C-alpha positions as CSV (number, residue, x, y, z in Angstrom):
1,M,-5.1,-146.9,-11.2
2,N,-6.9,-149.8,-9.0
3,L,-9.6,-152.1,-8.7
4,R,-11.0,-149.8,-5.8
5,F,-10.8,-146.8,-8.3
6,Y,-12.5,-148.2,-11.0
7,A,-15.5,-149.3,-8.0
8,I,-15.6,-145.9,-7.2
9,L,-16.4,-144.9,-10.5
10,A,-19.1,-147.5,-11.0
11,L,-20.7,-146.0,-8.1
12,L,-20.5,-142.4,-9.3
13,M,-21.7,-143.6,-13.0
14,G,-24.4,-145.6,-11.3
15,T,-25.4,-142.3,-9.5
16,F,-25.4,-140.6,-13.4
17,T,-27.1,-143.4,-14.7
18,M,-29.9,-142.1,-12.4
19,N,-30.0,-138.6,-13.6
20,A,-28.5,-137.0,-10.2
21,Q,-30.7,-138.6,-8.1
22,D,-31.3,-136.4,-5.1
23,I,-29.8,-137.3,-1.3
24,H,-32.1,-139.8,0.8
25,F,-32.0,-140.5,4.2
26,S,-32.8,-144.2,5.5
27,Q,-34.3,-142.2,8.9
28,F,-36.3,-139.3,6.5
29,Y,-38.5,-138.7,9.4
30,S,-35.5,-137.2,11.5
31,S,-34.7,-134.9,8.7
32,P,-38.5,-133.7,8.1
33,L,-37.5,-130.5,6.3
34,T,-35.6,-132.4,3.4
35,L,-38.3,-134.8,3.7
36,N,-41.3,-132.5,3.0
37,P,-42.0,-128.6,3.3
38,A,-45.4,-128.9,4.8
39,M,-43.6,-130.5,8.2
40,T,-42.0,-127.0,9.0
41,G,-43.5,-125.9,12.2
42,N,-45.4,-129.5,12.8
43,F,-44.6,-130.5,16.0
44,N,-45.5,-130.2,19.7
45,G,-43.5,-126.9,21.1
46,F,-42.3,-124.3,19.9
47,Y,-38.6,-124.7,18.2
48,R,-36.6,-128.2,17.1
49,I,-33.2,-128.6,15.9
50,T,-32.3,-131.4,14.4
51,G,-29.2,-133.2,12.6
52,I,-28.4,-135.7,10.6
53,Y,-25.0,-137.2,9.5
54,R,-24.9,-140.4,6.8
55,N,-21.8,-141.9,5.6
56,Q,-22.0,-144.2,2.8
57,Y,-19.4,-146.8,1.5
58,P,-17.0,-145.6,4.3
59,G,-14.1,-148.1,3.7
60,L,-14.2,-148.4,-0.5
61,S,-11.7,-145.2,-0.5
62,N,-8.8,-145.4,1.8
63,N,-11.6,-145.4,4.6
64,K,-13.2,-142.2,3.3
65,P,-16.4,-142.2,2.9
66,V,-17.5,-142.4,-1.2
67,F,-20.5,-140.6,-0.1
68,S,-21.2,-138.4,3.0
69,T,-24.1,-136.0,3.7
70,P,-24.7,-133.9,7.1
71,S,-27.8,-131.7,7.1
72,V,-28.7,-129.1,10.2
73,S,-32.2,-127.9,10.3
74,L,-33.8,-125.5,12.9
75,D,-37.4,-124.2,12.8
76,F,-40.2,-123.0,14.7
77,S,-44.1,-123.6,15.6
78,L,-45.5,-119.7,15.8
79,L,-48.9,-118.2,16.7
80,R,-50.3,-121.5,18.2
81,E,-52.1,-119.1,20.4
82,K,-53.9,-117.3,17.7
83,L,-54.3,-120.3,15.4
84,K,-57.0,-122.2,17.0
85,N,-55.2,-126.0,16.5
86,G,-53.1,-125.0,14.1
87,S,-49.4,-122.9,14.0
88,L,-47.4,-121.1,11.3
89,G,-44.1,-122.8,10.6
90,V,-40.8,-121.5,9.7
91,G,-37.1,-122.9,8.9
92,L,-34.3,-123.1,7.6
93,V,-32.2,-126.4,6.7
94,F,-29.0,-126.7,5.5
95,F,-27.3,-129.7,3.9
96,N,-23.8,-130.7,2.1
97,D,-23.5,-133.7,-0.2
98,Q,-20.2,-134.7,-0.6
99,Q,-19.2,-137.3,-3.3
100,N,-15.5,-139.1,-3.4
101,G,-13.5,-136.7,-1.7
102,K,-15.6,-133.4,-3.0
103,V,-14.9,-134.5,-6.6
104,F,-18.5,-133.7,-6.4
105,N,-20.0,-131.1,-3.5
106,Q,-22.9,-129.6,-3.1
107,N,-24.8,-127.2,-0.1
108,Q,-28.3,-126.2,-0.2
109,I,-29.7,-123.1,2.1
110,L,-33.3,-123.7,2.1
111,A,-35.8,-121.2,4.1
112,S,-39.4,-123.0,4.4
113,L,-42.5,-121.7,5.4
114,A,-45.7,-123.7,6.1
115,Y,-49.4,-123.4,7.6
116,N,-50.3,-126.2,9.8
117,M,-54.1,-126.2,10.8
118,G,-56.8,-128.4,12.8
119,F,-60.0,-129.3,12.2
120,G,-62.9,-130.4,14.8
121,S,-63.2,-129.4,18.3
122,K,-59.8,-130.6,19.2
123,G,-58.1,-130.2,16.0
124,L,-57.6,-134.3,15.8
125,F,-57.3,-133.7,12.1
126,Q,-54.9,-131.9,10.6
127,F,-53.9,-130.3,7.2
128,G,-50.5,-129.1,6.2
129,I,-49.0,-127.6,3.1
130,G,-45.9,-125.8,2.9
131,L,-43.4,-124.1,0.1
132,Q,-39.7,-124.2,0.6
133,G,-36.6,-122.4,-1.5
134,G,-33.1,-121.1,-1.5
135,I,-30.3,-122.0,-3.4
136,A,-28.1,-124.6,-4.2
137,M,-24.3,-124.2,-4.7
138,T,-23.0,-127.3,-6.8
139,K,-18.9,-127.6,-7.4
140,M,-17.1,-130.1,-9.1
141,D,-13.2,-131.0,-9.0
142,P,-12.1,-131.6,-12.9
143,S,-8.6,-132.1,-11.7
144,K,-8.9,-135.4,-10.0
145,F,-10.6,-137.1,-13.2
146,Q,-8.3,-139.4,-15.5
147,F,-9.5,-140.4,-18.9
148,G,-8.1,-143.1,-20.9
149,D,-7.4,-140.8,-23.6
150,S,-4.6,-139.4,-21.5
151,Y,-2.5,-142.1,-20.8
152,N,1.0,-142.6,-22.9
153,P,2.0,-146.0,-24.0
154,D,4.2,-145.6,-21.0
155,L,1.5,-145.6,-18.7
156,S,2.4,-142.3,-17.8
157,Y,-0.5,-139.7,-17.7
158,N,-1.1,-136.3,-19.8
159,A,-3.9,-133.8,-18.8
160,S,-3.0,-132.1,-21.4
161,L,-4.5,-134.9,-23.7
162,N,-8.0,-134.7,-21.6
163,P,-10.6,-135.0,-24.2
164,E,-13.2,-133.4,-22.5
165,S,-13.4,-129.3,-21.5
166,F,-15.1,-128.7,-18.0
167,T,-16.4,-125.2,-16.7
168,S,-15.0,-124.5,-13.0
169,G,-16.0,-122.7,-10.1
170,N,-19.7,-122.9,-8.1
171,K,-22.7,-123.4,-10.2
172,M,-25.2,-121.0,-8.1
173,K,-28.7,-122.2,-8.7
174,G,-32.5,-121.4,-7.1
175,V,-34.3,-124.4,-5.6
176,F,-37.8,-124.6,-5.0
177,N,-39.9,-127.4,-3.1
178,A,-43.5,-127.3,-1.8
179,G,-45.4,-130.2,0.1
180,V,-48.4,-131.4,1.9
181,F,-49.1,-133.7,5.0
182,L,-51.9,-134.6,6.4
183,K,-53.2,-136.5,9.8
184,S,-55.7,-137.8,11.9
185,E,-55.5,-139.4,15.1
186,F,-59.4,-141.5,14.6
187,H,-59.0,-142.9,17.8
188,Q,-57.2,-142.1,21.4
189,G,-53.3,-143.6,20.9
190,M,-54.1,-144.1,17.2
191,R,-52.7,-141.8,14.4
192,V,-52.6,-142.2,10.2
193,Y,-50.5,-139.4,8.6
194,V,-49.7,-139.4,4.9
195,G,-47.4,-136.6,2.5
196,Y,-46.5,-135.6,-0.9
197,A,-43.4,-133.4,-1.8
198,F,-42.6,-131.4,-4.7
199,N,-39.1,-131.0,-5.2
200,N,-36.5,-129.2,-7.8
201,A,-39.8,-127.4,-9.3
202,T,-36.7,-125.0,-10.8
203,N,-35.4,-128.0,-13.1
204,Y,-32.3,-125.9,-12.9
205,K,-29.3,-127.0,-16.0
206,Q,-26.6,-129.0,-14.3
207,D,-23.5,-127.5,-17.0
208,F,-20.1,-129.2,-16.3
209,L,-19.1,-129.9,-19.3
210,A,-18.0,-126.6,-22.0
211,N,-18.0,-128.6,-24.9
212,S,-20.8,-130.3,-24.7
213,S,-24.3,-129.9,-26.9
214,Q,-27.0,-131.5,-24.8
215,T,-28.7,-129.3,-21.5
216,Y,-29.0,-131.2,-18.4
217,R,-31.5,-130.4,-15.6
218,L,-32.1,-132.0,-12.6
219,P,-35.1,-134.0,-12.8
220,F,-38.1,-133.1,-10.7
221,R,-38.5,-135.5,-7.4
222,H,-42.1,-136.5,-6.6
223,T,-42.0,-138.3,-2.9
224,I,-45.3,-139.9,-1.1
225,H,-44.7,-140.9,2.5
226,G,-47.2,-142.2,5.3
227,G,-47.7,-144.3,8.3
228,F,-49.7,-145.4,11.6
229,E,-48.8,-145.1,15.0
230,F,-50.8,-147.5,17.8
231,D,-50.2,-146.4,21.2
232,Y,-51.0,-149.7,23.4
233,K,-51.7,-148.9,26.6
234,D,-49.1,-146.6,27.6
235,K,-47.2,-149.5,27.5
236,A,-45.3,-149.6,23.7
237,V,-46.0,-147.9,20.4
238,F,-45.9,-149.7,17.0
239,I,-45.1,-147.6,14.0
240,P,-45.2,-148.9,10.6
241,G,-44.7,-146.7,7.5
242,V,-43.6,-146.4,3.8
243,L,-42.1,-144.2,1.4
244,F,-42.0,-144.4,-2.4
245,M,-39.5,-141.7,-3.9
246,T,-39.7,-141.3,-7.8
247,Q,-37.1,-139.3,-10.2
248,A,-36.7,-139.2,-13.9
249,K,-36.3,-143.1,-14.5
250,A,-35.3,-143.8,-11.1
251,N,-37.7,-145.0,-8.4
252,E,-36.8,-146.3,-3.9
253,T,-39.8,-147.8,-2.0
254,N,-39.1,-147.9,1.7
255,F,-41.0,-149.4,4.2
256,G,-40.7,-151.6,7.6
257,L,-42.1,-151.6,11.3
258,T,-40.5,-149.8,14.6
259,A,-41.7,-150.5,17.8
260,G,-41.1,-148.8,21.0
261,V,-41.0,-149.3,24.4
262,H,-42.0,-146.8,27.2
263,V,-39.2,-147.3,29.6
264,V,-40.5,-144.6,31.4
265,K,-44.2,-144.4,31.5
266,G,-46.4,-141.3,32.3
267,D,-46.7,-137.9,30.2
268,A,-45.2,-137.1,27.1
269,S,-43.1,-134.2,29.6
270,K,-41.5,-137.3,31.6
271,R,-41.6,-140.4,28.9
272,A,-38.8,-142.4,27.5
273,T,-39.2,-144.5,24.7
274,L,-36.4,-147.0,23.3
275,Y,-37.4,-148.0,20.0
276,L,-36.2,-150.6,17.4
277,G,-37.2,-150.9,13.8
278,L,-36.5,-153.0,10.9
279,W,-37.1,-151.4,7.1
280,N,-36.2,-152.1,3.8
281,R,-35.4,-150.3,0.6
282,L,-35.8,-151.2,-3.2
283,N,-34.7,-149.4,-5.8
284,T,-33.6,-150.4,-9.1
285,G,-31.2,-153.5,-8.8
286,N,-30.8,-152.9,-5.2
287,Y,-31.9,-154.2,-2.1
288,T,-31.0,-152.9,1.3
289,L,-32.0,-154.3,4.9
290,I,-32.1,-151.4,7.3
291,P,-32.4,-152.1,11.3
292,K,-32.7,-148.9,13.3
293,I,-32.4,-147.8,17.0
294,G,-33.6,-145.1,18.7
295,F,-34.3,-143.3,21.9
296,E,-36.6,-140.4,23.0
297,W,-37.0,-138.4,26.7
298,K,-38.0,-135.1,27.1
299,G,-38.1,-133.5,24.0
300,F,-34.4,-135.5,23.0
301,R,-34.6,-137.8,20.0
302,A,-31.3,-139.7,18.7
303,G,-31.3,-142.3,16.3
304,F,-29.0,-144.6,14.5
305,A,-29.4,-147.0,11.5
306,Y,-27.5,-148.4,9.6
307,D,-27.5,-150.2,5.5
308,V,-26.9,-153.9,4.9
309,H,-26.9,-154.1,1.2
310,L,-28.0,-157.6,0.3
311,K,-28.2,-157.2,-3.8
312,N,-26.3,-154.2,-5.5
313,Q,-25.9,-153.7,-9.3
314,Y,-22.7,-153.3,-9.6
315,G,-21.7,-157.3,-9.4
316,D,-19.3,-159.3,-7.5
317,H,-17.6,-156.9,-4.7
318,K,-15.1,-159.7,-3.8
319,N,-12.9,-158.9,-7.1
320,I,-12.4,-155.0,-5.4
321,G,-11.3,-156.3,-1.8
322,G,-14.6,-157.8,-0.4
323,P,-17.9,-157.2,0.4
324,L,-19.4,-153.9,-0.4
325,P,-18.8,-151.1,2.4
326,Q,-22.2,-150.9,4.6
327,G,-23.6,-147.4,4.6
328,F,-25.3,-145.5,8.3
329,E,-26.4,-143.0,9.5
330,V,-26.5,-141.2,13.3
331,T,-29.4,-138.5,14.2
332,L,-29.8,-135.9,16.7
333,S,-33.3,-133.5,17.7
334,Y,-34.5,-131.9,20.0
335,I,-37.9,-129.9,20.8
336,G,-38.4,-127.4,23.5
337,N,-40.5,-124.6,24.6
338,I,-39.1,-120.9,25.9
339,F,-42.7,-120.4,27.5
340,T,-45.6,-122.8,28.2
341,P,-48.6,-122.4,26.1
342,K,-51.9,-121.3,27.5
343,E,-53.7,-125.0,26.2
344,D,-51.8,-127.6,24.5
345,N,-52.6,-127.2,21.0
346,Y,-51.1,-130.6,20.0
347,L,-49.2,-130.7,16.5
348,F,-48.2,-134.0,15.4
349,N,-44.4,-135.2,14.8
350,P,-44.0,-138.3,12.7
351,R,-41.0,-140.2,14.5
352,Y,-40.0,-143.4,12.3
């Protein structure tokens, strides 16, 4: 075993200490269906395709990511002709969460249903409620673990001396999430929004140890997110925001500001916008600075974020081959229409 192994082990144990905290993204609004089910179908179009990939600590384990999370989703905004200032949102999201070369590997497939409604003559105040359900398939590879009790005096390894007994195969569990989302355009070009999501309502068991008398369950997760958009004279847009997430004893707070410049002006169908943002993440013993860059044009939206860990709970990483490697995310989405609606029943899609 080498120092990099101990570093990876420390990272994984940190994950266990946080009670198996769920996935999180720095560009959380670029993955709306993993953020809040109420955001399903809440966009100005007929269909939306999104993809996001997160790679964390890529250089710590022989240039393989210690944590990597790809996710894709597809959702539709339906019945906009029949529901005045509202829509029925349906969607499907898939994500894969890998840890240390698939020592732990989880796939989730979730279906989402949301009802979005607008109030007032132009529907400028909107309320959405969403439900989400599906399956989580989790697998652990105990063959990649090594325990101190299994080492012989000559430092050779004897797996038969392993003191732990693990269950094998995929663990399939039911998942249920719910959420609400509110938005108001209280003045032309000025929008405020806030949402709440409740995840892991089934509180399912995580039973990998065969000889354990304790029962471990995935804790509930609560997420509150909100922001403000100010579109200045069709020249620029300013987007401050905040997200707070808590799960068991682990809390996480994200906050920051993104600013966009309309490099091609005009209505929304022709406008092109370049975004730059600087965000922060605070959680137990950690502080991360997150610069972001994005571009939006004719329904396409691309983004990149880079996590810079300025303080970390795992101590001095110079002893494991240099500073702790960073993390990054890439995102791509497209909002499209198969047909042109008779009237522009505008629904709000947060950007950052």
